[in-house]
N, C-alpha and C positions, 0 to 999 in steps of 0.2 A: 288806290286812294286811300288817302287817310282819312279816316271815318269823322261823321260828321261833329265835329268835336267844338267848342265853344271857341278858341285860340291854339294857334300851331306856331312853334317859332321856328321861321327856316333861316338857317345860318349858311350865310353866305360864302363857300370854301372854293370856289371853282375858278378863281381868278390864277393867273400866270406868274406871280409873287415875282417880278421884275424886280423890284428894290431890295428883293430878299435872296437876289442872286438863282433864283430860280427852285428856289426852298421850298418846299409843302409847307406852309405856315400852320396848317393844321395840327400838323404831329410835332411840333417843335415843344420839347420839354417844359413843362412849366409847373413848380411845386412838386414836384414828385410824381406829375401825371404826364399830359400832354395841354395841348390849348384846345383842341376838341373835346377830349373826355371833361376838362374843367368845365369848360361853357355849356356842354349841353348838361352836367350834373347840376350846373346852377339853374338852368333853366328848365329843367324838367321840373322843380320844384314850383315852378309858378305857370307853368302852362300845360298845355294837355295831350298837345305830342309836340316830338321837335324832328325838323326833316333837314337832311342837308344837301346842298346842291354843290356836288363838285362833280369835273368832268374825267375822272382817273379813280381806279381802285375802290370800286364801290363796296368791294366783298372787304376792303379795310375796316369800312366805317360799319357794316352788318355784324363783324365780327364783335364790336362793342355796343350793340345791340341798335344802334341808330339807319333808317331807312336814308338812302342817298339816290340822289335824281341827279340827272345830266342837264345842261340848257337844250333848249328845244331848236335852237338854231344855231351853226355853223361858226364857225371859227372864232370862238371865244366872245362874243361882241358884248361883254361886261357884266357888272354887276345887276343892270336891267333884267337882261337876259335869265341871271340866275332866280331873281324876282319871280319872274313871266314863269320858272319853271316850279319855282314853289306855288304859286299861285294854282297853276293846273293839277299839281300833285295832292293839293287838301280839299277841301270840301268846308274846312273851316269857317266859320263868319270873319274872325280875325286873324290876320297874319303879322306877327312881330318879325322884323328883318331884323338880322345881326350878321357883322361879319364876324369870320371865325378869328380876328386876332384882339377881343376884346373881352379877356376870361372874368373881368373885374367890375361887370356893369353894377350899378347899385340895386340890392336887392327889393327898392320899391319902385324903380324905375318903372315898369312895365305897368306896376299899379295904377302910377301917376300918369303916363302915356295914353292908358285907356279911360283914366275919367275924364280926359279932354277928346278922345276920338271918339268916344259917345256921341260927343254933339256936333262933330265937323269930321268923321268919316276918315281922317288922317291924321297922324301926329307925329313931328321928326324929334330927335333927340340934340339938344344944342348943348355945349360946354361953353368954356369962355373964348374960346378961337372959334365960338362960329356954327352953326349949323351943320350936324354930322347926317349926309343924306341916307348911309346906310344902316342908321339904327334908326327905326319908324315902325308905327303900328298904322296898318291898315284894314279898312273895312273891305274885303276880298272883292266881293262883287262892284263895289263903287271904283273899285281902282283899277281892277283888270282890264278893261275898255280901252280907259283912256293910254294903259301901260301899253298894252299891244299895238292901239295906232301910233302911239310915240315911238317903237319899236320899228313898225312895217315903214314909217317916215324917213325913218334909219338915224334915231336918235339914240346915244350911247349914252349920257352923263346925266346921272339920277338927278343930281340937285337942278339940272334944264327943266326936266320933266316935272319937277316936285316944284318948280314956279308956276305951271299952271295954276296949280291950288292956291287959294285966295288965304293971303295972312290972318291968324285970327288975332287973340288977346295975348297980352304980356304971357312973357315963358314962367315958366318955375323951375326954382333952383333943385339942383340935383347934387349932392355932397357921396362921390363914392369912399368907398373903404380905402384908407393910403394901400399901395402896391408900389412893389420893386420894379424897377424900368429893367429887363435881361438887357443886357449889350450886345446878344443874338436875335435881339429880336424890336427895333426900332419903334415898331406901332403901336406899341404896349406903353401906355400911359397912363398916371391919374390924371382926370379931368372933374373938373365942376360941370355936372349934367343940369341941362333944363329939356324942358319939353316946349317947341316951338310948334302950336297946332296949325293946321290948314285943314279947308276944306276945297271941294271941287269950283273951280273958276263959275262966278255968273256973270 
């Protein structure tokens, strides 16, 4: 397990990449490097540890200095299971979840998410298109029991699980650094980010 650090970033890279024709998005080229290396480098400047959740080739991540864990559940149940694996693999108080295909997150996004999460226990990122459920900060001990319960009940949609958390005051705007959009990776976009705080249901 990762040590008792203050915050760990969990990169969700275990999907099947259906929209990418099965191509492993983590290793797609990005500005002279790869998506995973670019994102991990950016996150390591902000968090205590970075952990990758992927279901194949852990040695490839180890070769670039990243620890990789697999889902605890069979049959690729989706990003909720990836988040669960990340929660169990760390003793950190806070967990930042990020999908592997967003290498251009704003440098101040984490600090703003944490500022909101301090009082609510969970906060999601939001852009002009709406809430982005895979980008969120969680107080691990608070979120883990709810996540496990939802998975055991058959829930697989992150946004539906997150609706169990009470919406809090208005979101805060985020403006990422402008970024090109490679034609080989349509998931990469430039977005206006906001924080959408939430807390356990009452």
